[in-house]
Every structure is written in structure tokens, then in C-alpha cells.
Backbone bond lengths (Angstrom), bond angles and torsions (degrees), N, CA, C in turn:
res aa  C-N    CA-C-N  psi(-1)  N-CA   C-N-CA  omega(-1)  CA-C   N-CA-C  phi
1 M - - - 1.456 - - 1.532 107.92 -
2 S 1.317 116.66 132.81 1.461 120.87 -179.12 1.533 109.82 -71.91
3 S 1.334 116.09 165.60 1.470 119.81 -179.99 1.527 110.69 -66.28
4 Q 1.334 118.46 -32.40 1.465 121.06 176.83 1.524 111.03 -67.69
5 E 1.325 116.59 -39.42 1.469 120.26 177.33 1.519 110.76 -67.07
6 Q 1.322 116.49 -41.08 1.462 120.41 176.73 1.527 110.69 -61.12
7 F 1.330 116.68 -41.53 1.452 122.04 177.92 1.529 110.35 -61.37
8 A 1.331 116.81 -46.48 1.472 121.41 -179.51 1.525 110.87 -63.10
9 V 1.319 117.04 -43.53 1.472 120.71 178.00 1.524 109.51 -63.37
10 G 1.330 117.02 -41.92 1.464 121.11 178.81 1.521 112.33 -60.85
11 V 1.331 116.67 -43.52 1.473 120.46 178.82 1.524 110.00 -63.34
12 F 1.329 117.33 -43.06 1.462 120.86 179.40 1.529 111.25 -63.33
13 I 1.323 117.41 -48.63 1.468 121.39 -178.10 1.525 110.42 -63.80
14 M 1.325 118.26 -41.43 1.462 120.21 -179.68 1.527 110.96 -70.01
15 S 1.337 118.14 -33.32 1.462 120.55 174.39 1.527 110.31 -64.53
16 L 1.324 116.45 -42.49 1.455 121.73 176.42 1.529 110.53 -62.47
17 S 1.327 116.30 -39.79 1.468 120.57 176.44 1.523 110.84 -61.44
18 G 1.329 116.97 -39.15 1.459 120.84 176.81 1.517 111.95 -62.22
19 V 1.335 116.67 -39.76 1.463 120.89 175.74 1.523 109.53 -61.65
20 F 1.333 116.05 -45.71 1.464 120.72 -177.96 1.527 111.84 -64.13
21 V 1.349 117.44 -38.85 1.461 120.44 179.54 1.527 110.35 -64.51
22 S 1.340 116.94 -38.77 1.466 119.36 177.44 1.520 111.25 -63.97
23 I 1.322 116.64 -42.76 1.464 120.80 178.08 1.527 110.17 -67.67
24 Q 1.325 116.83 -38.26 1.464 121.54 -179.24 1.524 111.55 -58.00
25 G 1.323 117.09 -38.54 1.466 120.12 179.34 1.511 111.90 -58.82
26 G 1.324 117.06 -47.45 1.459 120.74 178.97 1.518 112.52 -67.49
27 S 1.320 115.99 -40.70 1.466 121.31 179.82 1.525 110.82 -62.02
28 N 1.335 115.85 -51.32 1.467 120.17 -179.00 1.523 111.95 -65.19
29 S 1.336 116.44 -39.83 1.458 120.02 -179.22 1.518 111.64 -65.94
30 T 1.329 117.12 -40.83 1.464 121.03 177.90 1.521 110.25 -63.77
31 L 1.317 116.58 -44.19 1.465 120.68 176.82 1.525 110.19 -61.56
32 G 1.337 116.75 -44.22 1.463 121.02 -179.54 1.514 112.91 -63.26
33 A 1.335 117.66 -36.39 1.468 121.02 178.78 1.520 111.13 -66.83
34 S 1.325 116.83 -28.35 1.464 120.49 -178.02 1.522 113.69 -89.79
35 V 1.322 116.81 -39.38 1.476 119.51 -172.62 1.522 113.70 -118.54
36 G 1.328 117.93 -2.36 1.462 121.48 -179.01 1.518 110.87 103.08
37 G 1.318 114.98 143.87 1.456 121.39 -175.41 1.509 114.90 -62.17
38 S 1.327 117.54 -42.24 1.458 118.90 -177.16 1.522 111.21 -68.75
39 F 1.346 117.02 -38.39 1.461 119.29 177.83 1.523 110.65 -67.75
40 A 1.326 117.22 -38.84 1.462 120.77 177.20 1.533 110.54 -62.34
41 S 1.332 116.84 -39.81 1.469 120.50 176.48 1.521 110.50 -62.29
42 L 1.319 116.40 -42.35 1.461 120.90 179.03 1.524 110.68 -62.05
43 V 1.321 117.27 -46.15 1.466 121.56 178.49 1.530 109.73 -59.57
44 S 1.335 116.86 -43.85 1.452 121.59 -179.57 1.526 111.11 -59.24
45 F 1.324 116.31 -44.91 1.457 119.05 -176.02 1.526 113.28 -79.53
46 V 1.316 118.55 -29.69 1.466 119.94 174.78 1.525 109.65 -67.10
47 S 1.346 116.87 -44.31 1.462 118.88 178.12 1.529 110.74 -65.84
48 A 1.337 116.93 -36.75 1.469 120.54 176.46 1.524 110.37 -64.88
49 L 1.327 116.91 -41.01 1.460 120.42 178.52 1.524 111.04 -60.63
50 L 1.326 117.02 -42.75 1.466 120.44 178.47 1.535 111.08 -62.52
51 A 1.336 116.38 -42.31 1.467 119.92 178.27 1.524 111.23 -64.90
52 I 1.323 117.23 -41.70 1.465 120.98 179.94 1.527 110.91 -68.80
53 L 1.332 117.64 -35.01 1.468 120.00 175.56 1.526 111.31 -62.25
54 C 1.328 116.38 -39.31 1.474 120.03 175.77 1.527 110.26 -62.38
55 Y 1.327 116.86 -45.73 1.467 121.08 177.64 1.532 110.41 -59.94
56 F 1.321 116.83 -43.94 1.469 122.28 179.96 1.529 110.64 -60.46
57 M 1.332 116.50 -45.11 1.462 120.47 -178.98 1.534 110.72 -63.40
58 V 1.315 117.88 -43.77 1.461 121.14 178.27 1.523 109.70 -64.14
59 D 1.334 117.02 -44.21 1.461 121.91 -177.87 1.528 111.40 -61.91
60 V 1.335 116.72 -45.22 1.467 120.77 -176.13 1.526 111.53 -81.55
61 L 1.328 117.00 -49.18 1.463 119.74 -173.21 1.531 112.96 -80.12
62 A 1.317 117.88 -42.02 1.469 119.69 -175.64 1.533 112.72 -91.72
63 L 1.332 116.50 -38.37 1.466 119.49 -175.58 1.524 113.64 -97.28
64 G 1.340 117.11 -8.07 1.462 120.98 174.08 1.515 116.50 79.83
65 Q 1.329 118.28 19.18 1.473 120.34 177.42 1.529 109.13 -63.17
66 Q 1.323 116.76 131.13 1.462 121.81 179.91 1.526 110.36 -76.96
67 L 1.320 116.39 144.39 1.464 120.36 174.50 1.523 109.25 -71.62
68 P 1.334 117.87 150.38 1.467 119.31 -179.30 1.533 111.20 -68.46
69 T 1.317 114.72 151.31 1.467 120.06 176.36 1.526 109.16 -91.67
70 K 1.306 116.45 163.68 1.463 120.84 177.90 1.535 110.13 -59.60
71 A 1.312 116.60 -41.05 1.470 120.82 -179.63 1.529 111.22 -63.72
72 S 1.336 117.21 -41.24 1.465 119.03 -179.15 1.527 111.25 -68.85
73 L 1.318 117.27 -31.81 1.464 120.73 177.54 1.530 111.45 -71.97
74 Q 1.328 116.85 -36.68 1.464 120.76 -177.05 1.520 113.27 -72.32
75 C 1.324 118.09 -22.84 1.473 119.15 -177.06 1.536 112.86 -93.01
76 L 1.314 116.99 3.63 1.463 119.45 179.76 1.530 111.33 -74.32
77 P 1.339 117.92 144.82 1.474 120.16 175.98 1.530 110.41 -69.57
78 W 1.331 115.93 156.30 1.465 121.16 -176.53 1.521 112.63 -56.13
79 W 1.335 116.40 -37.94 1.460 120.32 -174.07 1.523 113.14 -72.69
80 S 1.307 118.04 -10.86 1.468 119.28 178.65 1.532 112.02 -73.41
81 W 1.337 116.88 -11.33 1.468 121.50 -177.06 1.531 113.41 -99.43
82 I 1.329 119.08 -2.12 1.467 119.89 -171.91 1.525 114.42 -97.04
83 G 1.325 118.76 1.97 1.462 121.68 -177.34 1.523 113.26 -56.89
84 G 1.314 117.40 -42.30 1.467 120.97 179.99 1.521 112.34 -64.67
85 V 1.322 116.51 -39.67 1.470 120.78 178.85 1.526 109.90 -66.20
86 L 1.329 116.31 -41.15 1.462 119.96 177.93 1.532 110.61 -65.12
87 G 1.324 116.90 -39.01 1.462 120.78 175.70 1.515 111.86 -64.05
88 A 1.334 117.10 -38.79 1.467 121.21 178.25 1.527 110.42 -64.38
89 F 1.330 116.56 -39.14 1.463 120.43 177.26 1.523 110.11 -61.24
90 Y 1.335 116.31 -43.43 1.466 120.09 178.37 1.530 111.24 -61.71
91 V 1.334 117.00 -47.94 1.467 120.38 -177.48 1.521 110.54 -62.68
92 A 1.331 117.73 -46.47 1.468 120.80 -179.99 1.529 110.91 -63.18
93 S 1.324 116.99 -42.28 1.470 120.71 178.54 1.519 111.49 -62.10
94 T 1.313 116.31 -40.67 1.460 120.56 179.40 1.523 110.99 -65.32
95 I 1.318 116.45 -42.76 1.464 120.22 179.37 1.525 110.23 -60.16
96 I 1.317 116.65 -40.05 1.463 121.16 -177.50 1.532 111.74 -74.54
97 F 1.331 117.82 -42.36 1.461 120.60 -167.68 1.530 116.19 -106.78
98 A 1.328 120.13 -7.58 1.466 120.81 -176.23 1.521 112.04 -60.64
99 R 1.311 118.06 -44.41 1.463 120.56 -178.26 1.533 111.48 -74.38
100 I 1.308 116.95 -25.70 1.466 120.68 179.40 1.534 110.09 -76.74
101 L 1.333 116.75 -47.42 1.461 121.34 -175.23 1.524 113.02 -85.42
102 G 1.317 117.61 -30.43 1.462 121.61 -171.99 1.518 109.51 85.11
103 S 1.313 115.63 159.48 1.462 120.66 -174.69 1.526 112.73 -63.25
104 G 1.334 117.66 -40.85 1.464 120.60 -177.56 1.519 113.06 -61.95
105 I 1.324 116.34 -49.88 1.471 119.79 -179.15 1.527 110.39 -70.49
106 L 1.329 116.75 -44.73 1.467 120.38 -179.92 1.524 110.17 -55.34
107 T 1.318 116.42 -50.28 1.460 120.18 -176.16 1.521 111.73 -70.57
108 S 1.331 118.00 -41.59 1.462 119.39 -177.76 1.526 111.66 -66.89
109 V 1.320 117.37 -39.76 1.466 120.20 177.41 1.522 110.06 -66.93
110 F 1.333 116.34 -43.20 1.469 121.18 178.97 1.528 110.95 -60.23
111 V 1.324 116.54 -50.40 1.468 120.42 -176.91 1.528 110.94 -66.57
112 T 1.331 117.66 -38.96 1.463 120.12 178.91 1.527 110.98 -66.01
113 G 1.340 117.07 -43.37 1.471 119.73 175.54 1.520 111.36 -61.47
114 Q 1.313 115.29 -40.23 1.461 121.02 179.00 1.529 110.57 -64.48
115 L 1.327 116.98 -43.84 1.460 121.08 -178.02 1.531 111.73 -69.59
116 C 1.327 117.86 -40.42 1.474 120.81 176.42 1.527 110.14 -59.59
117 T 1.316 115.94 -44.38 1.462 120.46 178.58 1.525 110.63 -64.76
118 A 1.336 116.46 -41.93 1.464 120.60 -178.78 1.529 112.08 -61.24
119 V 1.326 116.77 -39.34 1.468 120.08 179.61 1.533 110.11 -64.78
120 V 1.326 116.65 -41.18 1.477 120.37 177.72 1.533 110.11 -66.32
121 L 1.338 117.51 -43.60 1.467 120.85 179.56 1.527 110.70 -60.84
122 D 1.335 116.96 -41.31 1.463 119.97 177.18 1.524 111.68 -64.93
123 A 1.329 116.82 -43.81 1.470 120.68 -177.05 1.532 111.43 -66.07
124 K 1.330 116.80 -35.67 1.461 120.64 -177.30 1.531 112.86 -93.90
125 G 1.339 116.94 -19.57 1.460 119.11 -176.59 1.524 112.36 72.35
126 W 1.323 116.67 30.74 1.465 121.44 -178.32 1.520 111.92 -85.60
127 F 1.317 116.48 160.73 1.463 124.95 173.95 1.526 113.10 54.43
128 G 1.328 116.17 38.45 1.460 120.71 173.09 1.512 115.93 85.81
129 F 1.327 118.74 -0.35 1.460 120.88 178.93 1.524 110.22 -84.17
130 S 1.320 116.17 146.94 1.464 120.33 175.05 1.520 108.69 -68.51
131 K 1.336 115.67 138.56 1.461 119.71 179.19 1.522 108.82 -70.79
132 R 1.336 115.62 131.54 1.458 122.29 -179.87 1.525 108.97 -123.28
133 Q 1.300 114.97 147.70 1.457 120.61 -179.16 1.528 110.17 -61.66
134 F 1.328 115.50 132.44 1.463 120.97 177.82 1.519 108.62 -80.45
135 Q 1.332 117.81 127.23 1.455 121.92 -176.81 1.521 110.18 -125.08
136 W 1.315 116.10 148.28 1.463 120.92 -177.90 1.529 111.56 -62.95
137 Q 1.348 117.06 -27.55 1.461 120.37 179.95 1.531 111.22 -63.42
138 R 1.325 116.10 -31.23 1.467 119.62 177.08 1.528 110.43 -68.96
139 V 1.315 117.30 -39.18 1.463 120.79 176.81 1.530 109.67 -63.27
140 L 1.327 116.61 -41.92 1.468 120.69 176.65 1.530 109.93 -60.38
141 G 1.319 117.10 -43.88 1.462 120.94 177.41 1.523 112.00 -59.21
142 L 1.326 116.51 -41.13 1.468 120.37 178.04 1.529 110.80 -65.38
143 C 1.324 116.50 -41.24 1.474 119.90 178.31 1.528 110.91 -62.32
144 L 1.325 116.84 -39.51 1.463 120.48 177.18 1.532 110.96 -66.30
145 M 1.322 116.92 -38.18 1.475 120.28 176.63 1.525 110.32 -62.06
146 I 1.329 116.40 -45.16 1.467 120.78 -179.90 1.531 109.84 -63.82
147 A 1.335 116.80 -40.63 1.474 119.99 176.03 1.529 110.33 -62.04
148 G 1.320 117.05 -38.88 1.460 121.11 177.28 1.516 112.21 -62.80
149 V 1.333 116.53 -42.17 1.471 120.73 177.40 1.523 109.81 -61.59
150 L 1.325 116.92 -43.84 1.465 120.61 179.81 1.525 111.16 -61.57
151 L 1.327 117.12 -42.32 1.467 120.08 178.55 1.530 111.28 -65.16
152 I 1.324 116.85 -41.79 1.470 120.49 178.56 1.524 110.06 -64.50
153 A 1.328 116.80 -39.30 1.471 120.33 -179.73 1.528 111.73 -71.48
154 L 1.322 116.88 -40.37 1.468 120.22 -178.36 1.528 112.27 -70.26
155 F 1.315 117.18 -31.88 1.460 121.51 -176.93 1.524 110.63 -117.07
156 R 1.339 114.96 49.98 1.461 119.37 -174.86 1.516 113.26 -80.08
157 G 1.304 118.66 -17.83 1.459 121.09 178.74 1.514 110.97 78.60
158 D 1.324 114.80 167.41 1.460 121.09 178.03 1.521 108.92 -92.23
159 A 1.322 115.80 152.86 1.462 120.47 175.15 1.517 108.06 -67.14
160 V 1.313 116.58 137.64 1.462 121.40 179.88 1.518 109.37 -114.59
161 L 1.319 115.51 160.57 1.451 121.16 -179.66 1.515 109.56 -65.66
162 D 1.322 116.11 127.82 1.458 122.70 176.41 1.523 106.91 -87.38
163 N 1.323 116.40 104.50 1.463 120.88 -174.68 1.515 113.49 -62.42
164 S 1.336 117.50 -30.74 1.455 119.00 -177.47 1.523 111.37 -70.83
165 A 1.333 117.25 -34.57 1.460 120.19 -178.70 1.517 111.79 -103.47
166 G 1.352 117.20 -16.79 1.453 120.68 -178.91 1.510 113.00 71.81
167 T 1.333 117.13 21.81 1.464 120.84 -179.18 1.516 109.48 -134.90
168 L 1.309 115.34 162.15 1.457 120.57 171.97 1.518 108.08 -77.15
169 P 1.325 119.12 137.62 1.458 121.13 -178.40 1.519 112.99 -83.56
170 S 1.324 118.35 34.88 1.463 120.61 179.21 1.512 109.40 -118.54
171 S 1.332 116.11 173.10 1.460 120.32 -176.99 1.522 112.63 -73.56
172 N 1.337 117.77 -17.72 1.452 119.48 -178.85 1.522 111.24 -101.62
173 V 1.318 115.87 44.52 1.460 121.63 -179.44 1.518 110.73 -62.91
174 N 1.310 117.61 -41.05 1.453 121.23 -174.43 1.527 113.42 -89.54
175 Q 1.325 117.33 -0.15 1.455 120.07 179.73 1.514 109.29 -91.23
176 P 1.329 117.93 133.83 1.463 119.53 -179.76 1.515 111.03 -67.73
177 S 1.325 115.78 145.91 1.460 120.37 178.19 1.528 109.46 -77.33
178 A 1.326 116.10 171.42 1.464 120.79 -179.64 1.533 110.63 -61.75
179 S 1.349 116.87 -38.44 1.463 119.28 -179.91 1.527 110.86 -67.90
180 N 1.339 117.88 -36.00 1.463 120.64 177.25 1.524 111.16 -67.01
181 K 1.334 116.30 -37.26 1.466 120.31 178.78 1.535 110.15 -64.97
182 A 1.352 116.22 -39.11 1.465 119.99 179.49 1.522 110.55 -64.76
183 V 1.326 117.44 -40.83 1.462 121.63 177.70 1.517 110.36 -63.96
184 E 1.366 116.61 -42.43 1.465 120.24 178.53 1.516 111.53 -61.86
185 N 1.350 116.81 -40.29 1.469 120.56 179.53 1.527 111.06 -65.83
186 D 1.358 117.50 -39.34 1.471 121.18 177.46 1.522 110.88 -64.19
187 D 1.325 117.13 -38.15 1.460 121.88 -179.39 1.536 111.68 -66.66
188 Q 1.351 115.16 -34.52 1.466 118.92 -177.16 1.514 111.96 -75.80
189 Q 1.342 118.50 -20.16 1.449 121.19 -176.48 1.459 111.69 -84.26
């Protein structure tokens, strides 16, 4: 496969991953609202572990990837081991905040934070990334991303009734609205 084909496949797969991450937020949050956030996190990571074990088996048994040696493991930098913890932070945060922020704000803030960090990592060459020249166009891109987040946050709309579930898709589903409270107060008088 040529480098251009690899690039195209990479863009497609990462775009698909972005779709999956957006869906994952709603999936995990819905599970967390029903069974509790910590249990939802556990379910998320157990299912992820099973999927990664399948990938590992195919990689090692079918594709011939060699297992790491003790020497190769010992020479790794400390930060190469924290990816799982960082992923757990993301999953737990999503479970807690997806219903509060909504998918648009959750994803736009996440992606903008991710992109701001990525530009710094590229410019500094930190955490194993190749150092890339810092350009003003990247700063402009970040400013546009931040403006996009602000527009999404300012015009987020109100939660509407989800006809399929018969509930509001927000975290305050079981809390009475202001109009319901007014009716309750009139009834008590």
C-alpha cells in the first residue's frame, strides 16, 4: 500500500473512530444513568478489554507481531504507561457529563481541547511525537475551533422530549420543571 493510500485509510478510520467516540458518550452515559457511573465505566473497560484481546490475538497469532522483551519494556519512558488511565478519565468524565452538556458541547469541547494539546505536542515534540514547525495558521485554526465551541454552546437549544423513550435526554429527567412546580404549588393552596 502506498503512503497516500495509507494516509487515506488512516483518515477514514480516524473519522470512523470520531463517530464511535460520539456514540460512546451517549451509550456510556445512558448506561451510567441506569446502573451507576462506576459500573458503567467497568462495563466499558471490560468490553474494551475483550475487543483489544481479540486485536492482540490477531496481531500476534495471525500477523506475526513479536511479543515485547523484558529489555524493551524496561527502557520505555514513564509516560508510555499512562494511556489507559487517561482513557479511563475520559470514559468516566463522559459518563458524568454527557447528559449535562449534550453531545454537541461535550464533543466540541473534547475535540478542541484535544486539538490544542496536539498542536503543542507537535510544536514541542513531546510524548513521542515528531517535532513539527509551529505555524500561525495552526493558531488561527485553534481560534476558529474555540469560536465554534462558543457558537455550539451559545446556541445549544433546549432538551426536547424523546418520543421513543418518552423521557427528556438530559440528566434532570426526574426533576420537575418550573411549570410543574407552579402547578404543584397551586394544588397545595
